[in-house]
Backbone of each chain as nested JSON, in Angstrom:
{
  "chains": [
    {"id": "A", "residues": [
      {"number": 1, "name": "MET", "atoms": {"N": [45.721, -104.808, 92.578], "CA": [46.771, -103.811, 92.865], "C": [48.09, -104.255, 92.232]}},
      {"number": 2, "name": "THR", "atoms": {"N": [48.64, -103.42, 91.401], "CA": [49.893, -103.785, 90.746], "C": [51.071, -103.594, 91.694]}},
      {"number": 3, "name": "LEU", "atoms": {"N": [52.216, -104.081, 91.243], "CA": [53.428, -103.943, 92.047], "C": [53.784, -102.477, 92.256]}},
      {"number": 4, "name": "LEU", "atoms": {"N": [53.55, -101.676, 91.18], "CA": [53.866, -100.241, 91.262], "C": [53.02, -99.565, 92.335]}},
      {"number": 5, "name": "ASP", "atoms": {"N": [51.707, -99.928, 92.342], "CA": [50.812, -99.354, 93.354], "C": [51.271, -99.73, 94.755]}},
      {"number": 6, "name": "ALA", "atoms": {"N": [51.669, -101.008, 94.921], "CA": [52.09, -101.461, 96.246], "C": [53.338, -100.709, 96.701]}},
      {"number": 7, "name": "ALA", "atoms": {"N": [54.305, -100.546, 95.791], "CA": [55.528, -99.813, 96.143], "C": [55.201, -98.374, 96.505]}},
      {"number": 8, "name": "SER", "atoms": {"N": [54.298, -97.773, 95.712], "CA": [53.904, -96.393, 95.976], "C": [53.238, -96.26, 97.342]}},
      {"number": 9, "name": "ALA", "atoms": {"N": [52.32, -97.197, 97.642], "CA": [51.623, -97.145, 98.929], "C": [52.606, -97.314, 100.083]}},
      {"number": 10, "name": "ALA", "atoms": {"N": [53.583, -98.227, 99.919], "CA": [54.566, -98.439, 100.984], "C": [55.383, -97.171, 101.217]}},
      {"number": 11, "name": "LEU", "atoms": {"N": [55.794, -96.51, 100.127], "CA": [56.583, -95.283, 100.261], "C": [55.768, -94.183, 100.946]}},
      {"number": 12, "name": "LEU", "atoms": {"N": [54.48, -94.061, 100.543], "CA": [53.631, -93.023, 101.138], "C": [53.468, -93.258, 102.638]}},
      {"number": 13, "name": "CYS", "atoms": {"N": [53.219, -94.518, 103.027], "CA": [53.016, -94.818, 104.453], "C": [54.313, -94.562, 105.231]}},
      {"number": 14, "name": "ALA", "atoms": {"N": [55.46, -94.948, 104.649], "CA": [56.733, -94.692, 105.326], "C": [56.946, -93.194, 105.517]}},
      {"number": 15, "name": "GLY", "atoms": {"N": [56.599, -92.412, 104.477], "CA": [56.736, -90.96, 104.583], "C": [55.897, -90.395, 105.716]}},
      {"number": 16, "name": "ALA", "atoms": {"N": [54.638, -90.864, 105.807], "CA": [53.758, -90.373, 106.87], "C": [54.312, -90.731, 108.248]}},
      {"number": 17, "name": "LEU", "atoms": {"N": [54.924, -91.922, 108.36], "CA": [55.511, -92.315, 109.648], "C": [56.655, -91.373, 110.031]}},
      {"number": 18, "name": "PHE", "atoms": {"N": [57.457, -90.976, 109.015], "CA": [58.558, -90.048, 109.318], "C": [58.021, -88.697, 109.788]}},
      {"number": 19, "name": "PHE", "atoms": {"N": [56.891, -88.257, 109.18], "CA": [56.285, -86.998, 109.645], "C": [55.864, -87.115, 111.109]}},
      {"number": 20, "name": "LEU", "atoms": {"N": [55.283, -88.288, 111.457], "CA": [54.878, -88.499, 112.85], "C": [56.107, -88.449, 113.763]}},
      {"number": 21, "name": "ALA", "atoms": {"N": [57.203, -89.09, 113.311], "CA": [58.422, -89.088, 114.114], "C": [58.936, -87.659, 114.318]}},
      {"number": 22, "name": "GLY", "atoms": {"N": [58.838, -86.836, 113.251], "CA": [59.281, -85.448, 113.374], "C": [58.477, -84.689, 114.411]}},
      {"number": 23, "name": "THR", "atoms": {"N": [57.153, -84.902, 114.405], "CA": [56.314, -84.201, 115.378], "C": [56.61, -84.675, 116.798]}},
      {"number": 24, "name": "VAL", "atoms": {"N": [56.789, -85.994, 116.961], "CA": [57.117, -86.517, 118.295], "C": [58.437, -85.921, 118.776]}},
      {"number": 25, "name": "GLY", "atoms": {"N": [59.419, -85.817, 117.848], "CA": [60.699, -85.217, 118.208], "C": [60.529, -83.771, 118.638]}},
      {"number": 26, "name": "LEU", "atoms": {"N": [59.683, -83.03, 117.897], "CA": [59.445, -81.62, 118.253], "C": [58.881, -81.509, 119.663]}},
      {"number": 27, "name": "LEU", "atoms": {"N": [58.037, -82.476, 120.046], "CA": [57.397, -82.39, 121.364], "C": [58.297, -82.915, 122.473]}},
      {"number": 28, "name": "ARG", "atoms": {"N": [59.137, -83.93, 122.172], "CA": [59.826, -84.634, 123.245], "C": [61.263, -84.181, 123.475]}},
      {"number": 29, "name": "PHE", "atoms": {"N": [61.923, -83.623, 122.447], "CA": [63.338, -83.288, 122.607], "C": [63.517, -82.103, 123.554]}},
      {"number": 30, "name": "PRO", "atoms": {"N": [64.67, -82.043, 124.264], "CA": [64.808, -81.109, 125.367], "C": [65.109, -79.656, 125.0]}},
      {"number": 31, "name": "ASP", "atoms": {"N": [65.819, -79.364, 123.905], "CA": [66.122, -77.951, 123.642], "C": [65.971, -77.611, 122.158]}},
      {"number": 32, "name": "VAL", "atoms": {"N": [66.152, -76.309, 121.855], "CA": [65.868, -75.824, 120.498], "C": [66.683, -76.566, 119.449]}},
      {"number": 33, "name": "HIS", "atoms": {"N": [67.963, -76.796, 119.747], "CA": [68.84, -77.358, 118.717], "C": [68.454, -78.794, 118.366]}},
      {"number": 34, "name": "SER", "atoms": {"N": [68.122, -79.609, 119.393], "CA": [67.74, -80.986, 119.064], "C": [66.358, -81.019, 118.409]}},
      {"number": 35, "name": "ARG", "atoms": {"N": [65.491, -80.052, 118.768], "CA": [64.185, -80.009, 118.096], "C": [64.353, -79.64, 116.624]}},
      {"number": 36, "name": "LEU", "atoms": {"N": [65.264, -78.708, 116.36], "CA": [65.567, -78.34, 114.975], "C": [66.021, -79.565, 114.194]}},
      {"number": 37, "name": "HIS", "atoms": {"N": [66.881, -80.35, 114.852], "CA": [67.411, -81.555, 114.23], "C": [66.28, -82.503, 113.851]}},
      {"number": 38, "name": "ALA", "atoms": {"N": [65.303, -82.673, 114.758], "CA": [64.176, -83.552, 114.46], "C": [63.364, -83.003, 113.291]}},
      {"number": 39, "name": "LEU", "atoms": {"N": [63.051, -81.71, 113.353], "CA": [62.168, -81.132, 112.345], "C": [62.785, -81.129, 110.963]}},
      {"number": 40, "name": "THR", "atoms": {"N": [63.979, -80.539, 110.851], "CA": [64.474, -80.239, 109.512], "C": [65.029, -81.475, 108.821]}},
      {"number": 41, "name": "LYS", "atoms": {"N": [65.443, -82.489, 109.574], "CA": [65.929, -83.692, 108.885], "C": [64.801, -84.685, 108.667]}},
      {"number": 42, "name": "VAL", "atoms": {"N": [64.124, -85.079, 109.754], "CA": [63.147, -86.164, 109.641], "C": [61.968, -85.765, 108.756]}},
      {"number": 43, "name": "ASP", "atoms": {"N": [61.477, -84.534, 108.921], "CA": [60.324, -84.12, 108.13], "C": [60.651, -84.08, 106.643]}},
      {"number": 44, "name": "ASN", "atoms": {"N": [61.872, -83.626, 106.309], "CA": [62.208, -83.55, 104.89], "C": [62.467, -84.924, 104.303]}},
      {"number": 45, "name": "LEU", "atoms": {"N": [62.951, -85.852, 105.128], "CA": [63.06, -87.237, 104.657], "C": [61.663, -87.791, 104.398]}},
      {"number": 46, "name": "GLY", "atoms": {"N": [60.723, -87.505, 105.298], "CA": [59.339, -87.951, 105.083], "C": [58.762, -87.361, 103.814]}},
      {"number": 47, "name": "LEU", "atoms": {"N": [59.039, -86.065, 103.589], "CA": [58.541, -85.42, 102.365], "C": [59.163, -86.068, 101.139]}},
      {"number": 48, "name": "GLY", "atoms": {"N": [60.461, -86.42, 101.226], "CA": [61.114, -87.089, 100.105], "C": [60.463, -88.429, 99.79]}},
      {"number": 49, "name": "LEU", "atoms": {"N": [60.107, -89.192, 100.854], "CA": [59.446, -90.475, 100.634], "C": [58.058, -90.278, 100.011]}},
      {"number": 50, "name": "LEU", "atoms": {"N": [57.325, -89.247, 100.487], "CA": [56.016, -88.937, 99.896], "C": [56.167, -88.625, 98.415]}},
      {"number": 51, "name": "VAL", "atoms": {"N": [57.163, -87.767, 98.108], "CA": [57.383, -87.373, 96.711], "C": [57.717, -88.599, 95.868]}},
      {"number": 52, "name": "ALA", "atoms": {"N": [58.563, -89.505, 96.408], "CA": [58.912, -90.717, 95.659], "C": [57.665, -91.559, 95.409]}},
      {"number": 53, "name": "GLY", "atoms": {"N": [56.823, -91.701, 96.46], "CA": [55.601, -92.49, 96.295], "C": [54.656, -91.887, 95.282]}},
      {"number": 54, "name": "LEU", "atoms": {"N": [54.52, -90.539, 95.311], "CA": [53.614, -89.88, 94.365], "C": [54.193, -89.915, 92.955]}},
      {"number": 55, "name": "ALA", "atoms": {"N": [55.535, -89.82, 92.842], "CA": [56.161, -89.818, 91.517], "C": [55.926, -91.149, 90.812]}},
      {"number": 56, "name": "LEU", "atoms": {"N": [55.839, -92.25, 91.584], "CA": [55.588, -93.552, 90.964], "C": [54.224, -93.592, 90.283]}},
      {"number": 57, "name": "GLN", "atoms": {"N": [53.271, -92.771, 90.773], "CA": [51.931, -92.766, 90.185], "C": [51.727, -91.67, 89.165]}},
      {"number": 58, "name": "ALA", "atoms": {"N": [52.721, -90.79, 88.986], "CA": [52.526, -89.62, 88.128], "C": [52.331, -90.043, 86.679]}},
      {"number": 59, "name": "ASP", "atoms": {"N": [51.547, -89.21, 85.933], "CA": [51.223, -89.565, 84.559], "C": [52.374, -89.255, 83.602]}},
      {"number": 60, "name": "SER", "atoms": {"N": [53.073, -88.139, 83.853], "CA": [54.04, -87.681, 82.86], "C": [55.313, -87.192, 83.531]}},
      {"number": 61, "name": "ALA", "atoms": {"N": [56.355, -87.042, 82.719], "CA": [57.644, -86.6, 83.25], "C": [57.596, -85.199, 83.87]}},
      {"number": 62, "name": "PRO", "atoms": {"N": [56.891, -84.23, 83.248], "CA": [56.854, -82.897, 83.876], "C": [56.295, -82.913, 85.292]}},
      {"number": 63, "name": "VAL", "atoms": {"N": [55.302, -83.788, 85.535], "CA": [54.736, -83.876, 86.888], "C": [55.804, -84.358, 87.866]}},
      {"number": 64, "name": "VAL", "atoms": {"N": [56.563, -85.392, 87.454], "CA": [57.646, -85.893, 88.312], "C": [58.666, -84.788, 88.566]}},
      {"number": 65, "name": "ALA", "atoms": {"N": [58.991, -84.038, 87.503], "CA": [59.972, -82.958, 87.64], "C": [59.49, -81.925, 88.643]}},
      {"number": 66, "name": "LYS", "atoms": {"N": [58.19, -81.606, 88.589], "CA": [57.667, -80.597, 89.525], "C": [57.69, -81.116, 90.959]}},
      {"number": 67, "name": "LEU", "atoms": {"N": [57.348, -82.405, 91.125], "CA": [57.384, -82.988, 92.473], "C": [58.801, -82.913, 93.05]}},
      {"number": 68, "name": "VAL", "atoms": {"N": [59.782, -83.289, 92.213], "CA": [61.17, -83.255, 92.68], "C": [61.588, -81.817, 92.987]}},
      {"number": 69, "name": "LEU", "atoms": {"N": [61.112, -80.884, 92.15], "CA": [61.435, -79.47, 92.372], "C": [60.894, -78.999, 93.718]}},
      {"number": 70, "name": "VAL", "atoms": {"N": [59.636, -79.392, 94.028], "CA": [59.052, -79.02, 95.316], "C": [59.921, -79.553, 96.462]}},
      {"number": 71, "name": "TRP", "atoms": {"N": [60.392, -80.807, 96.318], "CA": [61.187, -81.397, 97.39], "C": [62.517, -80.665, 97.547]}},
      {"number": 72, "name": "LEU", "atoms": {"N": [63.172, -80.36, 96.411], "CA": [64.463, -79.664, 96.483], "C": [64.296, -78.287, 97.128]}},
      {"number": 73, "name": "LEU", "atoms": {"N": [63.204, -77.591, 96.761], "CA": [62.96, -76.272, 97.356], "C": [62.717, -76.41, 98.856]}},
      {"number": 74, "name": "ALA", "atoms": {"N": [61.959, -77.447, 99.257], "CA": [61.7, -77.66, 100.686], "C": [63.004, -77.954, 101.421]}},
      {"number": 75, "name": "LEU", "atoms": {"N": [63.9, -78.721, 100.78], "CA": [65.204, -79.019, 101.404], "C": [66.008, -77.743, 101.615]}},
      {"number": 76, "name": "ALA", "atoms": {"N": [66.081, -76.92, 100.556], "CA": [66.846, -75.679, 100.665], "C": [66.233, -74.768, 101.724]}},
      {"number": 77, "name": "ALA", "atoms": {"N": [64.887, -74.696, 101.74], "CA": [64.199, -73.855, 102.711], "C": [64.477, -74.335, 104.131]}},
      {"number": 78, "name": "ALA", "atoms": {"N": [64.445, -75.663, 104.341], "CA": [64.669, -76.2, 105.681], "C": [66.096, -75.926, 106.133]}},
      {"number": 79, "name": "ALA", "atoms": {"N": [67.055, -76.075, 105.211], "CA": [68.448, -75.832, 105.577], "C": [68.639, -74.383, 106.006]}},
      {"number": 80, "name": "THR", "atoms": {"N": [68.056, -73.452, 105.21], "CA": [68.184, -72.03, 105.542], "C": [67.536, -71.713, 106.88]}},
      {"number": 81, "name": "ALA", "atoms": {"N": [66.31, -72.209, 107.05], "CA": [65.581, -71.917, 108.284], "C": [66.304, -72.503, 109.494]}},
      {"number": 82, "name": "ALA", "atoms": {"N": [66.836, -73.736, 109.345], "CA": [67.53, -74.36, 110.466], "C": [68.758, -73.536, 110.865]}},
      {"number": 83, "name": "PHE", "atoms": {"N": [69.506, -73.08, 109.855], "CA": [70.699, -72.274, 110.136], "C": [70.323, -70.981, 110.857]}},
      {"number": 84, "name": "LEU", "atoms": {"N": [69.281, -70.304, 110.356], "CA": [68.887, -69.019, 110.944], "C": [68.394, -69.196, 112.378]}},
      {"number": 85, "name": "VAL", "atoms": {"N": [67.515, -70.179, 112.592], "CA": [66.958, -70.373, 113.936], "C": [68.056, -70.801, 114.906]}},
      {"number": 86, "name": "ALA", "atoms": {"N": [68.973, -71.676, 114.427], "CA": [70.027, -72.155, 115.321], "C": [70.954, -71.015, 115.734]}},
      {"number": 87, "name": "SER", "atoms": {"N": [71.331, -70.156, 114.783], "CA": [72.233, -69.067, 115.153], "C": [71.513, -68.055, 116.035]}},
      {"number": 88, "name": "HIS", "atoms": {"N": [70.218, -67.871, 115.788], "CA": [69.434, -66.978, 116.641], "C": [69.365, -67.519, 118.068]}},
      {"number": 89, "name": "ALA", "atoms": {"N": [69.123, -68.837, 118.194], "CA": [69.007, -69.441, 119.525], "C": [70.358, -69.386, 120.253]}},
      {"number": 90, "name": "ARG", "atoms": {"N": [71.447, -69.552, 119.492], "CA": [72.775, -69.549, 120.122], "C": [73.116, -68.157, 120.651]}},
      {"number": 91, "name": "ARG", "atoms": {"N": [72.751, -67.128, 119.884], "CA": [72.971, -65.765, 120.374], "C": [72.188, -65.518, 121.649]}},
      {"number": 92, "name": "GLY", "atoms": {"N": [70.98, -66.115, 121.712], "CA": [70.162, -65.934, 122.902], "C": [70.779, -66.555, 124.146]}},
      {"number": 93, "name": "ASP", "atoms": {"N": [71.564, -67.658, 123.948], "CA": [72.163, -68.352, 125.086], "C": [73.285, -67.553, 125.716]}},
      {"number": 94, "name": "GLU", "atoms": {"N": [73.997, -66.8, 124.881], "CA": [75.219, -66.161, 125.382], "C": [74.911, -64.974, 126.273]}}
    ]},
    {"id": "B", "residues": [
      {"number": 1, "name": "MET", "atoms": {"N": [43.63, -96.171, 95.871], "CA": [44.837, -95.355, 95.988], "C": [44.497, -93.933, 96.429]}},
      {"number": 2, "name": "GLN", "atoms": {"N": [43.365, -93.422, 95.88], "CA": [42.94, -92.076, 96.294], "C": [42.564, -92.066, 97.764]}},
      {"number": 3, "name": "ALA", "atoms": {"N": [41.916, -93.175, 98.196], "CA": [41.517, -93.248, 99.607], "C": [42.751, -93.211, 100.5]}},
      {"number": 4, "name": "LEU", "atoms": {"N": [43.81, -93.917, 100.078], "CA": [45.04, -93.918, 100.874], "C": [45.629, -92.512, 100.965]}},
      {"number": 5, "name": "ALA", "atoms": {"N": [45.672, -91.818, 99.812], "CA": [46.257, -90.472, 99.813], "C": [45.446, -89.533, 100.71]}},
      {"number": 6, "name": "LEU", "atoms": {"N": [44.097, -89.654, 100.604], "CA": [43.249, -88.799, 101.451], "C": [43.448, -89.117, 102.927]}},
      {"number": 7, "name": "GLY", "atoms": {"N": [43.511, -90.425, 103.236], "CA": [43.696, -90.83, 104.628], "C": [45.012, -90.328, 105.185]}},
      {"number": 8, "name": "LEU", "atoms": {"N": [46.078, -90.424, 104.365], "CA": [47.384, -89.954, 104.831], "C": [47.381, -88.44, 105.021]}},
      {"number": 9, "name": "ALA", "atoms": {"N": [46.662, -87.718, 104.134], "CA": [46.565, -86.273, 104.296], "C": [45.904, -85.935, 105.634]}},
      {"number": 10, "name": "LEU", "atoms": {"N": [44.847, -86.685, 105.957], "CA": [44.16, -86.478, 107.238], "C": [45.109, -86.762, 108.402]}},
      {"number": 11, "name": "PHE", "atoms": {"N": [45.891, -87.846, 108.265], "CA": [46.862, -88.211, 109.3], "C": [47.879, -87.09, 109.504]}},
      {"number": 12, "name": "LEU", "atoms": {"N": [48.333, -86.482, 108.399], "CA": [49.32, -85.399, 108.51], "C": [48.712, -84.18, 109.197]}},
      {"number": 13, "name": "VAL", "atoms": {"N": [47.427, -83.92, 108.919], "CA": [46.757, -82.808, 109.61], "C": [46.749, -83.056, 111.121]}},
      {"number": 14, "name": "LEU", "atoms": {"N": [46.51, -84.323, 111.497], "CA": [46.495, -84.649, 112.926], "C": [47.879, -84.422, 113.555]}},
      {"number": 15, "name": "THR", "atoms": {"N": [48.96, -84.816, 112.836], "CA": [50.296, -84.584, 113.403], "C": [50.571, -83.078, 113.508]}},
      {"number": 16, "name": "LEU", "atoms": {"N": [50.019, -82.297, 112.553], "CA": [50.169, -80.836, 112.637], "C": [49.526, -80.311, 113.916]}},
      {"number": 17, "name": "ALA", "atoms": {"N": [48.294, -80.793, 114.171], "CA": [47.575, -80.35, 115.365], "C": [48.357, -80.713, 116.624]}},
      {"number": 18, "name": "LEU", "atoms": {"N": [48.991, -81.896, 116.6], "CA": [49.811, -82.331, 117.733], "C": [50.998, -81.37, 117.922]}},
      {"number": 19, "name": "GLY", "atoms": {"N": [51.568, -80.929, 116.792], "CA": [52.722, -80.024, 116.851], "C": [52.383, -78.684, 117.472]}},
      {"number": 20, "name": "LEU", "atoms": {"N": [51.103, -78.313, 117.449], "CA": [50.704, -77.021, 118.029], "C": [50.999, -76.964, 119.527]}},
      {"number": 21, "name": "VAL", "atoms": {"N": [51.085, -78.14, 120.178], "CA": [51.378, -78.165, 121.608], "C": [52.694, -77.429, 121.895]}},
      {"number": 22, "name": "ARG", "atoms": {"N": [53.645, -77.545, 120.954], "CA": [54.951, -76.905, 121.158], "C": [54.825, -75.381, 121.15]}},
      {"number": 23, "name": "VAL", "atoms": {"N": [53.895, -74.848, 120.352], "CA": [53.685, -73.395, 120.338], "C": [53.235, -72.927, 121.707]}},
      {"number": 24, "name": "VAL", "atoms": {"N": [52.333, -73.694, 122.302], "CA": [51.791, -73.3, 123.6], "C": [52.868, -73.398, 124.678]}},
      {"number": 25, "name": "ARG", "atoms": {"N": [53.662, -74.489, 124.633], "CA": [54.63, -74.732, 125.7], "C": [55.839, -73.818, 125.626]}},
      {"number": 26, "name": "GLY", "atoms": {"N": [56.186, -73.362, 124.421], "CA": [57.387, -72.542, 124.272], "C": [58.643, -73.343, 124.47]}},
      {"number": 27, "name": "PRO", "atoms": {"N": [59.568, -72.988, 125.357], "CA": [59.512, -71.797, 126.206], "C": [60.042, -70.531, 125.511]}},
      {"number": 28, "name": "THR", "atoms": {"N": [60.931, -70.651, 124.521], "CA": [61.426, -69.44, 123.86], "C": [60.648, -69.188, 122.577]}},
      {"number": 29, "name": "HIS", "atoms": {"N": [60.849, -67.977, 122.015], "CA": [60.19, -67.657, 120.744], "C": [60.643, -68.598, 119.637]}},
      {"number": 30, "name": "ALA", "atoms": {"N": [61.944, -68.986, 119.681], "CA": [62.47, -69.856, 118.632], "C": [61.725, -71.192, 118.628]}},
      {"number": 31, "name": "ASP", "atoms": {"N": [61.384, -71.699, 119.825], "CA": [60.645, -72.966, 119.891], "C": [59.291, -72.837, 119.199]}},
      {"number": 32, "name": "SER", "atoms": {"N": [58.615, -71.731, 119.469], "CA": [57.313, -71.544, 118.833], "C": [57.472, -71.418, 117.324]}},
      {"number": 33, "name": "MET", "atoms": {"N": [58.583, -70.764, 116.922], "CA": [58.807, -70.57, 115.489], "C": [59.056, -71.894, 114.784]}},
      {"number": 34, "name": "LEU", "atoms": {"N": [59.565, -72.88, 115.527], "CA": [59.793, -74.198, 114.917], "C": [58.484, -74.785, 114.41]}},
      {"number": 35, "name": "ALA", "atoms": {"N": [57.379, -74.463, 115.093], "CA": [56.088, -74.977, 114.638], "C": [55.752, -74.428, 113.26]}},
      {"number": 36, "name": "ALA", "atoms": {"N": [56.184, -73.182, 112.962], "CA": [55.954, -72.639, 111.623], "C": [56.706, -73.454, 110.585]}},
      {"number": 37, "name": "GLN", "atoms": {"N": [57.92, -73.868, 110.955], "CA": [58.694, -74.726, 110.058], "C": [57.978, -76.058, 109.838]}},
      {"number": 38, "name": "LEU", "atoms": {"N": [57.419, -76.603, 110.941], "CA": [56.654, -77.859, 110.838], "C": [55.469, -77.685, 109.893]}},
      {"number": 39, "name": "PHE", "atoms": {"N": [54.774, -76.549, 110.024], "CA": [53.628, -76.291, 109.155], "C": [54.059, -76.217, 107.703]}},
      {"number": 40, "name": "GLY", "atoms": {"N": [55.224, -75.61, 107.456], "CA": [55.703, -75.519, 106.083], "C": [55.898, -76.891, 105.47]}},
      {"number": 41, "name": "THR", "atoms": {"N": [56.713, -77.726, 106.134], "CA": [57.04, -79.034, 105.544], "C": [55.807, -79.931, 105.456]}},
      {"number": 42, "name": "THR", "atoms": {"N": [55.057, -80.029, 106.572], "CA": [53.892, -80.911, 106.574], "C": [52.82, -80.389, 105.623]}},
      {"number": 43, "name": "GLY", "atoms": {"N": [52.664, -79.063, 105.574], "CA": [51.679, -78.484, 104.659], "C": [51.986, -78.824, 103.22]}},
      {"number": 44, "name": "VAL", "atoms": {"N": [53.28, -78.761, 102.854], "CA": [53.667, -79.146, 101.489], "C": [53.29, -80.604, 101.221]}},
      {"number": 45, "name": "GLY", "atoms": {"N": [53.567, -81.475, 102.209], "CA": [53.206, -82.884, 102.046], "C": [51.708, -83.064, 101.858]}},
      {"number": 46, "name": "ILE", "atoms": {"N": [50.906, -82.358, 102.675], "CA": [49.447, -82.464, 102.564], "C": [48.976, -82.017, 101.184]}},
      {"number": 47, "name": "LEU", "atoms": {"N": [49.514, -80.874, 100.713], "CA": [49.076, -80.355, 99.412], "C": [49.419, -81.326, 98.282]}},
      {"number": 48, "name": "LEU", "atoms": {"N": [50.622, -81.932, 98.352], "CA": [51.0, -82.886, 97.299], "C": [50.082, -84.094, 97.311]}},
      {"number": 49, "name": "LEU", "atoms": {"N": [49.738, -84.585, 98.521], "CA": [48.819, -85.729, 98.616], "C": [47.443, -85.371, 98.067]}},
      {"number": 50, "name": "LEU", "atoms": {"N": [46.962, -84.16, 98.401], "CA": [45.637, -83.74, 97.926], "C": [45.632, -83.566, 96.418]}},
      {"number": 51, "name": "ALA", "atoms": {"N": [46.743, -83.039, 95.862], "CA": [46.816, -82.879, 94.407], "C": [46.616, -84.217, 93.721]}},
      {"number": 52, "name": "GLU", "atoms": {"N": [47.202, -85.272, 94.303], "CA": [47.05, -86.608, 93.719], "C": [45.637, -87.148, 93.952]}},
      {"number": 53, "name": "ALA", "atoms": {"N": [45.146, -87.023, 95.201], "CA": [43.88, -87.655, 95.556], "C": [42.702, -87.004, 94.838]}},
      {"number": 54, "name": "MET", "atoms": {"N": [42.74, -85.666, 94.688], "CA": [41.594, -84.973, 94.115], "C": [41.809, -84.585, 92.664]}},
      {"number": 55, "name": "ALA", "atoms": {"N": [42.92, -85.062, 92.077], "CA": [43.226, -84.764, 90.673], "C": [43.201, -83.261, 90.401]}},
      {"number": 56, "name": "MET", "atoms": {"N": [43.839, -82.504, 91.29], "CA": [43.926, -81.046, 91.1], "C": [45.402, -80.642, 90.992]}},
      {"number": 57, "name": "PRO", "atoms": {"N": [45.94, -80.642, 89.772], "CA": [47.382, -80.375, 89.598], "C": [47.801, -79.002, 90.127]}},
      {"number": 58, "name": "ALA", "atoms": {"N": [46.848, -78.051, 90.179], "CA": [47.208, -76.702, 90.622], "C": [47.724, -76.713, 92.057]}},
      {"number": 59, "name": "LEU", "atoms": {"N": [47.302, -77.71, 92.845], "CA": [47.744, -77.763, 94.239], "C": [49.254, -77.978, 94.337]}},
      {"number": 60, "name": "ARG", "atoms": {"N": [49.867, -78.567, 93.299], "CA": [51.324, -78.738, 93.324], "C": [52.009, -77.37, 93.267]}},
      {"number": 61, "name": "ASP", "atoms": {"N": [51.424, -76.444, 92.492], "CA": [51.976, -75.084, 92.46], "C": [51.82, -74.42, 93.822]}},
      {"number": 62, "name": "ALA", "atoms": {"N": [50.65, -74.663, 94.456], "CA": [50.431, -74.104, 95.795], "C": [51.471, -74.649, 96.767]}},
      {"number": 63, "name": "ALA", "atoms": {"N": [51.827, -75.937, 96.62], "CA": [52.842, -76.538, 97.491], "C": [54.184, -75.84, 97.298]}},
      {"number": 64, "name": "LEU", "atoms": {"N": [54.502, -75.537, 96.04], "CA": [55.761, -74.848, 95.729], "C": [55.817, -73.49, 96.436]}},
      {"number": 65, "name": "VAL", "atoms": {"N": [54.694, -72.75, 96.353], "CA": [54.643, -71.428, 96.975], "C": [54.729, -71.546, 98.499]}},
      {"number": 66, "name": "LEU", "atoms": {"N": [54.036, -72.546, 99.064], "CA": [54.051, -72.712, 100.523], "C": [55.463, -73.012, 101.025]}},
      {"number": 67, "name": "ALA", "atoms": {"N": [56.201, -73.847, 100.274], "CA": [57.573, -74.167, 100.672], "C": [58.414, -72.894, 100.744]}},
      {"number": 68, "name": "LEU", "atoms": {"N": [58.164, -71.985, 99.789], "CA": [58.925, -70.726, 99.763], "C": [58.506, -69.806, 100.909]}},
      {"number": 69, "name": "LEU", "atoms": {"N": [57.181, -69.688, 101.13], "CA": [56.69, -68.744, 102.131], "C": [57.052, -69.175, 103.549]}},
      {"number": 70, "name": "ALA", "atoms": {"N": [57.153, -70.503, 103.775], "CA": [57.47, -70.976, 105.121], "C": [58.832, -70.456, 105.555]}},
      {"number": 71, "name": "VAL", "atoms": {"N": [59.808, -70.471, 104.646], "CA": [61.14, -70.007, 105.018], "C": [61.15, -68.483, 105.168]}},
      {"number": 72, "name": "LEU", "atoms": {"N": [60.308, -67.791, 104.386], "CA": [60.252, -66.332, 104.535], "C": [59.741, -65.953, 105.919]}},
      {"number": 73, "name": "ALA", "atoms": {"N": [58.787, -66.728, 106.434], "CA": [58.267, -66.451, 107.782], "C": [59.384, -66.562, 108.812]}},
      {"number": 74, "name": "VAL", "atoms": {"N": [60.221, -67.604, 108.667], "CA": [61.316, -67.794, 109.62], "C": [62.33, -66.653, 109.494]}},
      {"number": 75, "name": "VAL", "atoms": {"N": [62.639, -66.257, 108.254], "CA": [63.584, -65.157, 108.037], "C": [63.06, -63.881, 108.691]}},
      {"number": 76, "name": "ALA", "atoms": {"N": [61.768, -63.597, 108.496], "CA": [61.182, -62.391, 109.081], "C": [61.276, -62.438, 110.603]}},
      {"number": 77, "name": "PHE", "atoms": {"N": [61.021, -63.621, 111.183], "CA": [61.097, -63.759, 112.642], "C": [62.512, -63.479, 113.144]}},
      {"number": 78, "name": "VAL", "atoms": {"N": [63.504, -64.095, 112.484], "CA": [64.887, -63.936, 112.954], "C": [65.327, -62.482, 112.831]}},
      {"number": 79, "name": "ARG", "atoms": {"N": [64.94, -61.815, 111.73], "CA": [65.319, -60.415, 111.527], "C": [64.718, -59.527, 112.62]}},
      {"number": 80, "name": "ARG", "atoms": {"N": [63.468, -59.814, 112.986], "CA": [62.759, -58.929, 113.893], "C": [63.142, -59.192, 115.353]}},
      {"number": 81, "name": "ASP", "atoms": {"N": [63.361, -60.48, 115.672], "CA": [63.574, -60.848, 117.065], "C": [65.036, -60.695, 117.485]}},
      {"number": 82, "name": "THR", "atoms": {"N": [65.927, -60.397, 116.53], "CA": [67.335, -60.236, 116.879], "C": [67.571, -58.835, 117.433]}},
      {"number": 83, "name": "PRO", "atoms": {"N": [68.16, -58.732, 118.598], "CA": [68.366, -57.414, 119.201], "C": [69.397, -56.588, 118.426]}}
    ]}
  ]
}
């Protein structure tokens, strides 16, 4: 196993741990807003670590570019969804 | 390396299944909708891992589409559930 493989494996495992943390947060946190916080931040950090780990093994630059593109789109999507759900939940409280 | 990617994909599926508990518990519609967001992000991660493990580059395109559709589901929910 080369150093690159080891770094990639470490990044992938760290990413999976962040996904687990996001799910635990979704189950354990007390209200919608803190659950949103767990989901949209921790899960996207985990996805970023996965993308970094996979990019280390990618064959060519276009593949890396596509992986990064997927992550950026997921970030934008999470930000939008978090904003919409949070404002919806806040209207429900009033 | 492929075994690791496959194993991690399986692990992510298990965390997804765990997240389904929140759909059942609720208590509000927004809480259940959060699980859709979880499916979006985790699903993208699973697809990227599978693309690497099974040498199927097309799955990366599927991941791109899933990331987009997950947010559309949330938008549709907010539009419909708002009084």
